C-alpha positions in Angstrom: -170.2 -6.3 -93.9 -171.3 -9.2 -95.9 -170.7 -9.3 -99.6 -172.5 -11.6 -101.9 -170.6 -13.2 -104.8 -172.6 -14.9 -107.4 -171.4 -16.8 -110.5 -173.4 -18.0 -113.5 -171.9 -20.7 -115.5 -172.1 -24.4 -116.4 -169.3 -26.1 -114.6 -166.8 -25.0 -111.9 -163.7 -26.9 -113.1 -161.0 -25.2 -110.9 -160.6 -23.4 -107.6 -161.7 -19.9 -106.5 -159.2 -17.9 -104.6 -159.1 -14.4 -103.3 -155.9 -12.3 -103.3 -155.5 -9.5 -100.8 -152.7 -6.9 -101.1 -152.3 -4.1 -98.6 -150.7 -0.8 -99.1 -147.7 0.3 -97.1 -148.5 1.7 -93.6 -147.0 2.0 -90.2 -148.4 -1.4 -89.2 -146.6 -3.2 -92.0 -143.5 -4.7 -90.6 -140.5 -6.1 -92.5 -141.2 -9.8 -92.9 -144.9 -9.5 -92.3 -147.3 -11.4 -94.5 -148.7 -8.8 -96.8 -150.1 -10.9 -99.6 -152.9 -13.2 -98.5 -154.4 -15.9 -100.7 -157.7 -17.5 -99.5 -159.2 -20.5 -101.2 -162.9 -20.8 -101.3 -163.7 -24.5 -101.2 -166.7 -24.8 -98.9 -169.7 -22.7 -98.1 -171.1 -22.6 -101.6 -174.9 -22.6 -102.5 -175.9 -23.9 -105.9 -178.9 -23.8 -108.1 -179.2 -25.5 -111.5 -181.9 -24.8 -114.1 -182.3 -26.5 -117.4 -183.7 -23.2 -118.7 -182.4 -19.6 -118.3 -184.5 -18.2 -115.3 -182.3 -15.1 -115.0 -183.1 -13.9 -118.4 -179.5 -13.1 -119.4 -176.8 -14.6 -121.5 -173.3 -13.7 -122.6 -174.6 -13.7 -126.2 -177.3 -15.3 -128.2 -176.2 -18.7 -129.6 -178.1 -21.3 -131.7 -179.0 -23.1 -128.4 -180.7 -20.1 -126.9 -181.6 -17.9 -129.8 -185.3 -18.5 -129.3 -185.2 -17.2 -125.7 -185.9 -13.6 -124.8 -182.5 -12.9 -123.1 -180.5 -9.8 -122.5 -177.0 -10.1 -123.9 -174.2 -9.1 -121.4 -171.1 -9.4 -123.6 -170.5 -5.6 -123.5 -170.0 -5.8 -119.7 -167.7 -8.9 -119.9 -165.5 -8.0 -122.8 -163.6 -5.2 -121.0 -162.1 -7.9 -118.7 -160.1 -8.9 -121.7 -158.3 -5.5 -122.1 -155.3 -6.5 -120.0 -154.6 -9.2 -122.6 -155.2 -7.2 -125.8 -151.9 -5.6 -126.9 -153.4 -2.7 -129.0 -155.0 -0.2 -126.7 -157.1 1.0 -129.7 -158.8 -2.4 -129.7 -159.8 -2.2 -125.9 -163.4 -2.4 -124.9 -165.2 0.2 -122.9 -167.7 -0.9 -120.3 -171.2 0.6 -120.7 -171.8 3.5 -118.3 -175.1 1.8 -117.1 -175.6 -1.5 -115.5 -177.6 -4.2 -117.3 -181.3 -3.9 -117.3 -181.9 -7.4 -116.1 -183.4 -7.7 -112.6 -181.9 -10.9 -111.3 -183.1 -11.8 -107.8 -180.2 -14.2 -107.2 -177.6 -11.3 -107.0 -179.4 -9.4 -104.3 -177.5 -9.1 -101.0 -180.5 -10.3 -99.0 -181.7 -13.1 -101.3 -182.6 -16.2 -99.4 -180.7 -19.2 -100.9 -181.6 -21.5 -98.0 -183.2 -24.1 -100.4 -180.3 -24.2 -102.7 -177.9 -27.2 -102.6 -174.8 -26.9 -100.6 -171.6 -27.8 -102.6 -167.9 -27.6 -102.6 -165.8 -26.1 -105.4 -164.4 -27.4 -107.7 -167.8 -28.7 -108.7 -169.3 -30.6 -111.6 -173.0 -30.5 -111.5 -173.7 -33.1 -114.1 -171.4 -36.0 -112.9 -173.8 -37.1 -110.2 -176.9 -37.1 -112.4 -178.7 -39.9 -114.3 -177.5 -40.7 -117.8 -180.0 -39.3 -120.2 -181.2 -40.3 -123.7 -178.7 -39.7 -126.5 -181.5 -37.6 -128.2 -181.1 -35.2 -125.3 -177.3 -35.3 -124.7 -175.4 -37.5 -127.2 -172.8 -40.1 -126.2 -170.2 -37.8 -127.6 -171.1 -35.5 -124.7 -171.1 -38.2 -122.1 -174.9 -38.6 -122.0 -174.8 -36.5 -118.8 -177.3 -33.7 -117.8 -174.9 -30.9 -118.7 -177.3 -28.5 -120.2 -178.7 -25.4 -118.5 -177.5 -22.6 -116.2 -175.9 -22.9 -112.8 -175.8 -20.2 -110.1 -173.2 -20.4 -107.3 -173.4 -18.1 -104.3 -170.9 -17.4 -101.6 -171.1 -15.0 -98.6 -167.9 -13.1 -97.8 -167.1 -11.1 -94.7 -164.9 -8.1 -94.7 -164.0 -5.7 -91.9 -162.7 -2.2 -91.7 -159.2 -3.6 -91.6 -159.8 -4.6 -95.3 -160.8 -1.2 -96.6 -157.3 -0.3 -97.7 -156.6 -3.6 -99.5 -156.8 -4.5 -103.0 -159.0 -7.6 -103.5 -158.9 -9.9 -106.5 -161.0 -13.0 -107.4 -158.9 -15.6 -109.3 -161.0 -18.2 -111.2 -159.0 -21.2 -112.4 -161.8 -22.4 -114.7 -165.6 -21.8 -115.0 -167.4 -23.7 -117.9 -168.6 -21.7 -119.6 -169.6 -18.1 -120.4 -169.1 -17.3 -116.7 -170.2 -14.0 -115.2 -169.5 -12.8 -111.7 -171.8 -10.5 -109.6 -170.8 -8.8 -106.3 -173.5 -7.2 -104.3 -175.8 -6.9 -107.3 -173.0 -5.5 -109.5 -171.8 -7.4 -112.6 -168.0 -7.4 -112.2 -167.1 -9.3 -115.3 -166.5 -12.8 -116.6 -164.8 -15.0 -119.1 -166.4 -17.1 -121.8 -163.8 -19.9 -122.3 -164.2 -22.3 -119.4 -160.6 -23.6 -119.5 -158.9 -20.2 -119.1 -157.9 -18.8 -115.8 -158.9 -15.2 -115.2 -158.8 -12.5 -112.4 -161.4 -9.9 -111.6 -160.7 -6.8 -109.4 -163.3 -6.7 -106.7 -161.7 -3.7 -104.9 -164.1 -1.0 -106.2 -167.1 -3.0 -104.9 -165.5 -3.5 -101.4 -163.7 -0.1 -100.9 -163.1 2.9 -103.1 -159.6 3.4 -101.9 -156.7 1.7 -103.6 -152.9 2.2 -103.4 -151.3 -1.1 -103.8 -148.5 -2.4 -106.0 -149.1 -5.7 -107.9 -146.2 -7.8 -108.9 -147.3 -10.4 -111.3 -145.8 -9.5 -114.6 -145.3 -5.8 -114.1 -145.2 -3.3 -111.3 -148.0 -0.8 -111.2 -148.6 2.1 -108.9 -152.4 2.4 -108.4 -152.3 5.4 -106.2 -154.0 8.2 -108.1 -152.2 11.1 -106.2 -148.6 10.3 -105.3 -145.5 8.6 -106.5 -144.5 5.3 -104.9 -140.7 4.6 -104.7 -140.1 1.0 -104.1 -137.2 -1.5 -104.0 -137.5 -4.9 -105.8 -135.6 -7.8 -104.4 -135.6 -11.3 -105.9 -133.8 -14.3 -104.5 -133.6 -17.8 -106.0 -133.7 -21.0 -103.9 -133.9 -24.7 -104.5 -137.4 -26.0 -104.1 -138.7 -29.5 -103.4 -141.9 -30.9 -102.1 -143.2 -27.4 -101.5 -140.3 -26.5 -99.3 -137.8 -23.7 -99.8 -134.2 -24.9 -99.7 -130.7 -23.6 -100.2 -130.3 -20.1 -101.8 -128.6 -20.3 -105.1 -128.8 -16.8 -106.5 -129.8 -13.2 -105.9 -131.0 -10.7 -108.6 -129.6 -7.2 -108.4 -131.9 -5.0 -106.2 -133.8 -2.5 -108.3 -135.2 0.9 -107.0 -138.1 2.3 -109.0 -140.1 5.4 -108.7 -143.6 5.0 -110.1 -145.9 7.9 -111.0 -149.6 7.5 -110.4 -151.0 4.8 -112.6 -147.6 3.8 -114.0 -146.5 0.3 -114.7 -143.0 -0.9 -115.1 -141.6 -4.2 -116.5 -138.2 -5.2 -115.3 -136.0 -7.8 -117.1 -132.8 -8.8 -115.4 -130.7 -12.0 -115.3 -128.2 -13.8 -113.2 -125.9 -16.8 -113.7 -126.3 -19.8 -111.4 -123.2 -21.9 -111.3 -123.7 -25.7 -111.5 -127.5 -25.5 -111.4 -129.6 -28.5 -110.6 -131.3 -29.1 -113.9 -134.9 -30.1 -114.5 -135.3 -33.1 -116.8 -137.5 -36.1 -117.3 -136.8 -39.4 -115.4 -135.5 -42.0 -115.4 -132.3 -40.6 -116.9 -132.7 -37.1 -115.4 -134.2 -35.5 -112.3 -137.0 -32.9 -112.2 -135.2 -30.5 -109.9 -137.2 -27.3 -109.2 -136.2 -23.8 -108.0 -138.3 -20.9 -106.7 -137.8 -17.2 -107.2 -139.2 -15.2 -104.3 -139.7 -11.5 -105.2 -140.3 -8.9 -102.4 -141.2 -5.3 -102.9 -140.2 -2.8 -100.1 -140.8 0.9 -99.7 -137.7 3.1 -98.9 -138.2 2.6 -95.3 -137.7 -1.1 -95.8 -141.4 -1.9 -95.1 -142.5 -5.0 -97.0 -145.3 -4.1 -99.4 -145.7 -7.4 -101.4 -144.1 -10.7 -102.2 -144.6 -13.1 -105.0 -143.3 -16.7 -105.4 -142.4 -18.1 -108.9 -141.6 -21.9 -108.9 -139.5 -22.8 -112.1 -137.0 -25.2 -113.4 -133.7 -24.8 -115.3 -133.4 -26.8 -118.5 -132.5 -26.6 -122.2 -134.6 -27.8 -125.1 -133.3 -28.7 -128.6 -135.6 -29.6 -131.4 -133.4 -31.4 -133.9 -135.2 -32.0 -137.2 -133.1 -35.1 -138.0 -132.5 -36.5 -134.5 -135.5 -35.6 -132.3 -135.9 -33.8 -129.0 -133.0 -33.1 -126.6 -133.5 -32.1 -123.0 -130.2 -30.7 -121.4 -128.4 -32.1 -124.4 -129.7 -35.6 -123.7 -131.9 -37.3 -126.4 -135.4 -38.0 -125.0 -137.7 -40.1 -127.2 -141.3 -39.0 -126.8 -143.3 -41.8 -125.1 -146.5 -39.8 -124.8 -150.2 -40.1 -124.3 -153.1 -37.6 -124.8 -155.2 -36.8 -121.8 -158.6 -35.3 -121.6 -159.4 -33.1 -118.6 -162.0 -35.3 -116.7 -161.3 -37.6 -113.8 -163.6 -40.3 -114.8 -166.4 -41.0 -112.3 -165.5 -37.8 -110.5 -166.1 -35.6 -113.5 -164.4 -32.4 -114.5 -164.0 -30.9 -111.1 -160.3 -31.2 -110.2 -159.2 -33.4 -107.3 -155.5 -33.5 -106.4 -155.4 -37.2 -105.3 -157.3 -38.4 -108.4 -155.0 -36.4 -110.7 -151.9 -37.7 -108.9 -153.2 -41.3 -109.2 -153.5 -40.9 -113.0 -150.0 -39.6 -113.3 -148.6 -42.2 -111.1 -150.2 -44.9 -113.4 -148.9 -43.2 -116.5 -145.4 -43.1 -114.9 -145.7 -46.9 -114.2 -146.7 -47.3 -117.8 -143.5 -45.7 -119.0 -145.1 -42.4 -120.3 -142.7 -39.4 -120.2 -144.8 -36.9 -122.1 -148.5 -35.7 -122.0 -150.5 -33.7 -124.5 -153.2 -31.6 -122.8 -155.9 -32.3 -125.4 -157.4 -29.9 -126.3 -157.6 -27.3 -123.7 -155.4 -25.7 -120.9 -155.4 -27.9 -117.8 -155.8 -26.8 -114.3 -152.6 -25.2 -112.9 -152.4 -27.9 -110.2 -151.9 -30.6 -112.9 -149.0 -28.6 -114.4 -147.4 -28.3 -110.9 -147.7 -32.2 -110.7 -146.1 -32.6 -114.2 -143.3 -30.3 -113.0 -142.7 -32.3 -109.9 -142.9 -35.7 -111.6 -140.9 -34.8 -114.7 -143.4 -35.2 -117.5 -142.9 -33.3 -120.8 -146.0 -31.4 -121.8 -147.7 -30.0 -124.9 -149.9 -27.3 -123.5 -152.8 -26.9 -125.9 -155.6 -24.3 -126.5 -158.5 -24.4 -129.0 -160.2 -27.3 -130.6 -161.6 -25.0 -133.2 -160.9 -21.6 -134.6 -163.3 -19.3 -136.7 -165.0 -22.4 -138.2 -166.9 -24.4 -135.7 -167.2 -28.1 -135.2 -170.7 -27.7 -133.7 -173.4 -25.0 -133.8 -172.5 -23.4 -130.4 -168.8 -23.9 -130.5 -166.0 -21.5 -129.6 -166.0 -20.2 -133.3 -168.9 -17.9 -132.2 -166.5 -15.8 -130.0 -163.2 -16.6 -131.6 -162.8 -13.2 -133.2 -163.2 -11.4 -129.9 -161.5 -13.7 -127.5 -158.6 -15.5 -129.3 -156.0 -12.9 -128.4 -156.9 -12.6 -124.6 -157.4 -16.3 -124.4 -153.9 -17.1 -125.7 -152.1 -14.4 -123.8 -153.8 -15.4 -120.5 -153.1 -19.0 -121.2 -149.3 -18.4 -122.0 -148.8 -15.9 -119.1 -150.3 -18.3 -116.6 -148.3 -21.3 -117.7 -144.9 -20.1 -119.1 -142.9 -20.7 -116.0 -143.6 -24.4 -115.9 -140.5 -26.3 -117.0 -142.6 -29.3 -117.9 -144.1 -27.5 -120.9 -142.0 -28.0 -124.0 -144.4 -26.9 -126.7 -147.4 -24.6 -127.1 -150.1 -25.8 -129.4 -152.8 -23.4 -130.6 -155.2 -25.8 -132.3 -156.3 -29.4 -132.9 -157.6 -30.6 -136.2 -159.1 -27.2 -137.1 -161.4 -27.3 -140.0 -159.7 -24.3 -141.8 -156.7 -26.7 -142.6 -158.9 -28.5 -145.1 -161.7 -26.0 -146.0 -159.4 -22.9 -146.4 -155.7 -23.7 -146.1 -154.6 -20.1 -146.9 -156.9 -18.8 -144.1 -155.5 -21.6 -141.8 -152.0 -20.3 -142.4 -153.1 -16.7 -141.7 -154.8 -17.5 -138.4 -152.0 -19.8 -137.3 -149.5 -17.1 -138.0 -151.4 -14.6 -135.9 -151.8 -17.0 -133.0 -148.1 -18.0 -133.2 -147.1 -14.3 -133.1 -149.2 -13.7 -129.9 -147.6 -16.7 -128.2 -144.1 -15.7 -129.1 -144.7 -12.1 -127.8 -145.5 -13.7 -124.4 -142.9 -16.5 -124.5 -140.2 -16.7 -127.1 -138.5 -19.8 -125.5 -140.7 -22.6 -126.9 -141.9 -23.7 -130.3 -145.5 -23.3 -131.4 -147.5 -25.9 -133.3 -151.0 -27.0 -134.2 -152.1 -30.6 -134.8 -152.6 -31.5 -138.4 -155.0 -34.3 -139.5 -155.4 -33.7 -143.2 -153.2 -30.7 -144.0 -150.4 -31.3 -146.6 -146.7 -30.9 -146.1 -146.6 -27.8 -148.3 -149.6 -25.9 -146.9 -149.0 -22.4 -145.6 -150.0 -23.5 -142.1 -147.4 -26.3 -142.1 -144.7 -23.9 -143.3 -145.5 -21.5 -140.4 -145.0 -24.1 -137.7 -141.9 -24.3 -135.5 -142.4 -28.0 -135.0 -144.8 -30.2 -137.0 -147.3 -32.4 -135.2 -149.3 -34.9 -137.1 -152.6 -36.7 -136.1 -152.7 -40.3 -137.6 -151.4 -39.3 -141.1 -147.8 -39.9 -140.1 -148.5 -43.7 -140.2 -151.2 -43.4 -142.8 -155.0 -43.2 -142.6 -157.0 -46.2 -143.8 -153.7 -47.4 -145.2 -152.9 -51.0 -145.8 -154.6 -54.3 -146.7 -156.6 -54.5 -143.5 -158.4 -51.2 -144.4 -159.1 -51.7 -148.1 -162.8 -52.4 -147.5 -163.4 -49.0 -145.8 -164.6 -45.9 -147.3 -163.3 -42.4 -146.5 -160.1 -40.4 -146.9 -157.0 -42.5 -147.5 -153.6 -41.1 -146.8 -150.3 -43.0 -147.3 -147.6 -42.6 -144.5 -146.6 -39.0 -144.4 -143.6 -38.7 -142.0 -141.1 -38.8 -144.7 -143.0 -36.4 -146.9 -143.3 -33.8 -144.1 -139.7 -34.2 -143.2 -138.5 -33.9 -146.8 -140.7 -30.8 -147.5 -139.8 -29.2 -144.2 -136.1 -30.3 -143.5 -135.6 -27.9 -140.7 -138.6 -28.8 -138.6 -138.9 -31.6 -136.1 -141.8 -33.9 -136.8 -143.7 -36.1 -134.3 -147.1 -37.7 -133.9 -149.6 -35.8 -131.6 -152.2 -38.6 -132.0 -151.1 -42.1 -132.9 -152.6 -45.6 -132.7 -156.3 -45.1 -131.5 -157.6 -48.5 -130.4 -161.4 -48.4 -130.9 -162.5 -50.8 -133.6 -165.8 -51.7 -135.1 -167.5 -54.8 -136.6 -166.6 -53.9 -140.1 -163.0 -53.3 -139.5 -162.6 -56.4 -137.3 -162.1 -56.9 -133.6 -165.3 -55.3 -132.4 -168.6 -56.5 -131.1 -171.4 -54.0 -131.3 -173.9 -56.2 -129.4 -171.7 -56.0 -126.3 -169.9 -52.7 -126.9 -166.6 -54.4 -126.6 -163.4 -54.4 -128.6 -160.6 -56.9 -129.1 -157.6 -57.0 -126.7 -155.2 -58.5 -129.2 -154.3 -55.0 -130.5 -154.4 -56.1 -134.1 -157.1 -53.7 -135.1 -157.5 -49.9 -134.9 -160.0 -47.2 -135.6 -160.6 -46.4 -139.3 -158.3 -43.4 -139.4 -155.8 -44.8 -136.9 -153.1 -47.5 -137.0 -152.3 -50.5 -134.9 -149.6 -50.2 -132.3 -147.4 -52.5 -134.3 -147.6 -50.3 -137.3 -146.9 -47.2 -135.2 -143.9 -48.8 -133.5 -142.6 -50.0 -136.9 -143.0 -46.6 -138.4 -141.2 -44.9 -135.5 -138.3 -47.5 -135.5 -137.7 -47.2 -139.2 -137.8 -43.3 -139.3 -135.2 -41.9 -137.0 -136.2 -38.4 -137.7 -139.5 -38.9 -136.0 -139.3 -37.7 -132.5 -142.0 -40.0 -131.1 -145.6 -39.7 -130.5 -148.7 -39.4 -128.2 -151.1 -42.3 -128.1 -154.7 -41.6 -128.2 -155.3 -41.9 -125.2 -153.8 -42.5 -121.7 -157.1 -42.8 -119.8 -160.6 -43.4 -121.1 -162.6 -40.2 -120.7 -166.3 -39.1 -120.7 -167.9 -38.7 -124.1 -166.8 -39.8 -127.6 -167.6 -43.6 -127.3 -166.5 -44.2 -130.8 -167.4 -46.5 -132.6 -170.5 -47.2 -130.6 -172.1 -43.8 -130.2 -175.9 -44.1 -130.5 -178.8 -46.1 -129.2 -180.6 -45.8 -125.9 -178.3 -48.3 -124.3 -175.2 -47.0 -126.0 -172.0 -46.1 -124.3 -171.3 -42.8 -122.4 -167.5 -42.8 -122.4 -164.5 -43.7 -124.7 -162.9 -47.0 -125.5 -159.6 -45.4 -126.5 -157.7 -45.5 -123.3 -154.7 -47.6 -122.4 -156.3 -47.5 -118.9 -160.1 -47.6 -118.5 -162.3 -44.9 -116.8 -162.1 -46.6 -113.4 -158.3 -46.8 -113.6 -158.1 -50.5 -114.4 -155.3 -51.5 -116.8 -156.4 -52.8 -120.1 -154.4 -55.5 -121.9 -152.9 -52.9 -124.1 -151.3 -51.3 -121.0 -148.7 -54.2 -121.0 -148.0 -53.8 -124.7 -147.0 -50.1 -124.3 -145.2 -50.8 -121.0 -143.1 -53.5 -122.7 -142.3 -50.9 -125.5 -141.5 -48.1 -123.2 -139.9 -49.8 -120.2 -137.5 -52.3 -121.9 -135.6 -52.7 -118.6 -138.6 -54.0 -116.7 -138.7 -57.8 -116.4 -142.4 -58.4 -117.4 -144.7 -60.7 -119.4 -148.4 -60.6 -119.9 -150.6 -63.3 -121.5 -153.6 -62.4 -123.7 -156.3 -63.5 -123.4 -157.8 -64.7 -120.1 -158.5 -68.5 -120.1 -162.3 -68.7 -119.3 -163.8 -69.7 -122.7 -166.2 -72.7 -122.2 -167.8 -72.0 -125.5 -164.4 -72.4 -127.3 -163.4 -75.8 -126.2 -161.6 -77.4 -129.3 -161.5 -74.1 -131.2 -158.4 -72.2 -132.2 -157.9 -69.5 -129.6 -154.7 -67.4 -130.3 -152.3 -66.7 -127.4 -150.2 -63.5 -127.5 -147.5 -62.3 -125.1 -146.7 -58.7 -124.4 -143.2 -58.5 -123.0 -139.8 -56.7 -123.1 -138.0 -60.0 -123.6 -136.7 -61.3 -126.8 -137.6 -65.0 -126.6 -140.6 -66.9 -125.2 -142.1 -70.3 -124.7 -145.7 -71.0 -123.8 -147.2 -74.1 -122.2 -150.9 -75.1 -122.2 -151.5 -77.6 -119.4 -147.8 -78.3 -119.2 -147.4 -78.9 -122.9 -145.0 -76.7 -124.8 -146.6 -74.8 -127.8 -143.1 -73.9 -129.0 -140.3 -71.5 -128.2 -140.0 -68.3 -130.3 -137.6 -65.6 -130.9 -138.9 -62.1 -131.4 -138.4 -61.1 -135.1 -136.8 -57.8 -135.9 -139.4 -55.0 -135.9 -141.9 -57.3 -134.2 -143.5 -56.2 -130.9 -145.2 -59.2 -129.4 -145.2 -63.0 -129.5 -148.0 -64.8 -131.3 -149.2 -68.4 -131.1 -152.1 -68.2 -133.4 -152.9 -71.9 -133.7 -153.4 -72.7 -130.1 -156.5 -74.9 -129.5 -158.5 -74.0 -126.4 -158.8 -76.4 -123.6 -159.6 -75.5 -119.9 -156.6 -75.3 -117.5 -153.5 -73.3 -117.4 -151.4 -71.3 -119.7 -147.8 -70.4 -118.7 -145.2 -68.4 -120.4 -141.5 -68.2 -119.7 -139.7 -65.2 -121.3 -136.0 -64.8 -121.9 -133.8 -61.8 -122.7 -130.2 -62.1 -124.0 -130.4 -65.8 -123.3 -131.4 -65.5 -119.7 -134.6 -66.1 -118.0 -136.4 -62.7 -117.8 -140.1 -63.1 -116.6 -143.1 -65.4 -116.4 -146.8 -65.1 -116.4 -149.7 -67.5 -115.9 -153.5 -67.5 -116.5 -155.8 -70.2 -115.5 -159.4 -71.3 -116.1 -161.0 -70.1 -112.8 -163.7 -71.7 -110.8 -167.1 -70.3 -110.1 -167.2 -66.9 -108.4 -167.5 -67.5 -104.6 -166.3 -64.2 -102.9 -165.3 -60.6 -103.1 -161.9 -59.2 -102.2 -161.2 -55.5 -101.4 -157.9 -53.6 -101.8 -157.3 -49.9 -101.1 -154.7 -48.0 -103.1 -154.0 -46.0 -99.9 -154.9 -47.2 -96.4 -154.1 -43.8 -94.8 -155.6 -40.5 -96.0 -155.9 -36.9 -94.8 -159.1 -35.9 -93.0 -159.5 -32.7 -95.1 -162.7 -33.5 -97.0 -160.8 -33.8 -100.3 -158.4 -36.7 -100.0 -159.4 -40.0 -101.5 -158.8 -43.7 -101.5 -159.6 -45.9 -104.4 -161.0 -49.3 -103.4 -160.8 -52.1 -105.9 -163.4 -54.9 -105.6 -162.4 -58.3 -107.1 -164.7 -61.2 -107.8 -162.7 -64.3 -106.9 -163.1 -68.1 -106.9 -162.4 -70.5 -104.1 -158.6 -70.4 -104.8 -158.4 -66.5 -104.8 -158.2 -66.2 -108.6 -160.0 -63.2 -110.2 -162.9 -64.5 -112.3 -162.5 -62.5 -115.6 -166.1 -63.0 -116.8 -167.8 -62.2 -113.6 -170.4 -59.4 -113.5 -171.9 -59.9 -110.1 -173.7 -57.0 -108.4 -171.8 -55.5 -105.6 -173.1 -53.3 -102.8 -170.6 -50.9 -101.3 -171.0 -49.4 -97.9 -168.9 -47.3 -95.5 -168.8 -46.6 -91.8 -166.7 -44.0 -90.0 -165.5 -40.6 -91.2 -165.7 -41.3 -94.9 -168.2 -41.2 -97.7 -168.5 -43.1 -101.0 -168.5 -40.3 -103.7 -168.6 -42.6 -106.8 -168.3 -46.1 -108.1 -167.4 -47.5 -111.5 -166.2 -50.6 -113.3 -164.6 -49.3 -116.4 -167.3 -50.4 -118.8 -168.2 -47.6 -121.2 -171.8 -48.7 -121.5 -172.7 -49.0 -117.9 -175.4 -46.5 -117.5 -175.6 -46.8 -113.6 -175.1 -43.2 -112.3 -171.7 -42.7 -110.8 -172.8 -41.9 -107.1 -174.6 -45.2 -106.9 -173.2 -47.5 -104.2 -174.4 -50.6 -106.1 -172.4 -51.5 -109.1 -172.1 -54.6 -111.3 -168.6 -55.9 -111.7 -167.1 -55.9 -115.2 -164.4 -58.4 -116.1 -164.5 -59.3 -112.4 -163.7 -55.8 -111.2 -165.4 -52.8 -109.7 -164.3 -49.6 -108.0 -165.5 -47.4 -105.1 -164.0 -44.0 -104.5 -164.0 -43.0 -100.8 -163.5 -39.5 -99.6 -162.5 -38.3 -96.1 -164.7 -36.0 -94.2 -163.3 -32.6 -93.2 -161.8 -32.4 -89.7 -162.9 -36.0 -88.8 -160.1 -38.4 -88.1 -160.6 -42.1 -87.3 -161.1 -45.5 -88.8 -163.0 -45.9 -92.0 -164.5 -49.3 -92.9 -165.4 -50.1 -96.5 -167.5 -53.2 -97.1 -168.6 -55.0 -100.2 -171.6 -57.4 -100.2 -173.8 -59.2 -102.7 -174.6 -62.8 -103.7 -171.1 -63.8 -102.8 -169.1 -63.8 -99.6 -168.5 -60.2 -98.6 -165.3 -58.4 -97.9 -164.0 -55.4 -95.8 -161.0 -53.1 -95.9 -159.9 -50.6 -93.3 -158.6 -47.1 -94.1 -157.4 -44.5 -91.6 -158.3 -40.8 -91.9 -155.6 -38.7 -90.1 -155.6 -35.0 -89.3 -153.6 -32.7 -91.5 -151.0 -32.7 -88.8 -150.6 -36.4 -89.2 -152.0 -37.6 -85.8 
């Protein structure tokens, strides 16, 4: 029997998995695998249309209100019932099926001419960049509009007829709907929320299983099901179960037909291995394995719950403590995309980002402004990052015409409950956030307080172990919403907005530094910055060049409402009650190219990151690293030294370092030795006159030589050089290696002004999936194998092919001497 599953939505952001649970029977032996989870990565067929050819929509919105569409929200809303506490508010599915006649959902529909894709999938990322009049720079100028259909053929046998079958969707953007054999099963509008659909009625009419997720439920309609519940706790590392550290008391339950039972028990583990953030602590993990048996000791089901043991203390005067150790928040914000790979999750790409953030010195991440894929949270658990898990960028008042506000009334409760239930066992999560810069905080403060109070109450019903917040950008210290918060998170206003002499010429809201005010008015609440700094600058404020879409690397300027790093650091260092902050942002991301949004050649991605979209470190990387990793001997000279047009002109030299004293030399001549002043965060020689040659710095700390750095005026570009971040990858069709191309001179120096065109090619069992160079205004589409260098650098992302091991050769050619690098694709068994 073949079953067709069709999904209509805009983006597949996460994975699709099927869960199979079998009822107890004579063939179910103790120890047998009774809970099967199957991931559907390959075998998908895909069709994208810029219009709505199926004639249906979840609901009519401003972007489709002129189309003749059937609204299907009445069939989708009942999926939310499991996450709505008041049974009187549950939705009833219509007795009849939708009237729409959609050919794509028919079992025999021929999808042979549809594209073959893998899931997760982002349909827009491989397309050409479009005019900003079609899709604005704030949306990444990618062809995101329209409807996407995904089809998958599934096979079941008679052995499956007594199983319960569920579809788990980690993310489908947005207004997703799922059909099975022509039947609308359900869906979920919010593309960032994980949801589950029960496919059993459409596969088999018989069901008598026990689900152990949050509760136990007897789905048999005729008889009681007595069961034993056994839960054991083990150490857990690198996906492997280790030493047993505890056993919960066995519980025997007798469930009537349709009855559910929630069980709450506890045990004490002596001398547990605690989870905590490095470098002072270790992110030790445990796993609880719960097994359900019938009274004849036949295994019915099992469920694994990884978790960590740790304590959190939010001290209003002294900051955050993890396991009674003070941890200063050295955080960044992260959007959900993976640069040139788009929004579709990839494990290696996500791991690479976290590895670079760890190198930077980051210990905390704010998931701005939507729930991340569960795989990312598994990584933050394993690597020891602290996390603010966030949902909602708007509430009932929208930020755009077709925003979430259209469905907030119906879906805010199920969204929040689903979000918290999915993520609450992750030890990396320290704080729940239920909003970002929502408009109600300014337009209707009492209403903002009311909505926040409701959302907070929902969160605490699901998890009472963590504080709840919402990021404030213009709310006051005495607003109702502020008073309702467990911890107070401020965007920009902690350091002040358009505050100080450098901002006097700017129009707009001015706010003096607010940390002290919020602390004084809310003395029992911890305060920190959820968005601080923000690098993008413009011509008016200084440090920007709108003709080239570039910004200054000296870090002396900020966006209009932001603050320079120096002012952020100064504010934090002089206010011990501030627990730290989250820089906007860690990595550049698709969209929001402030301050240069607009124009046919305008940018398509942000300038805000400490690391650019390709994963190349910006100059500011070394400033934050020197701040956050004070034990790392490092020095970095700003700027590069290729300025032929500046001969004889003053060209400041700044040094980012964790040292406390430094001396620079230009062509061997000392420019003076300086000591870092109190509450200063870099060294500045602002009167250096440019001449070609060499700039050296020697840095000292506590009177001893600490580190050095050198920049030179390079020669002309003569060749390319390739480096792979990993020279061995798994041949699974998903693993990646990131290949950096450098434009070098005859001495091997990277030419920082080079923009040569580079042609990337690959031979062997690999494929180039994307290229980039980190320049936000490069409108060459990402799958192109030809890319101009930017600042002497370019990137090629190479993926293995499934099941094909062997040697992959990546080459780069152009008008310079070419280069090659070798990568080995190994089978999953490692040979």
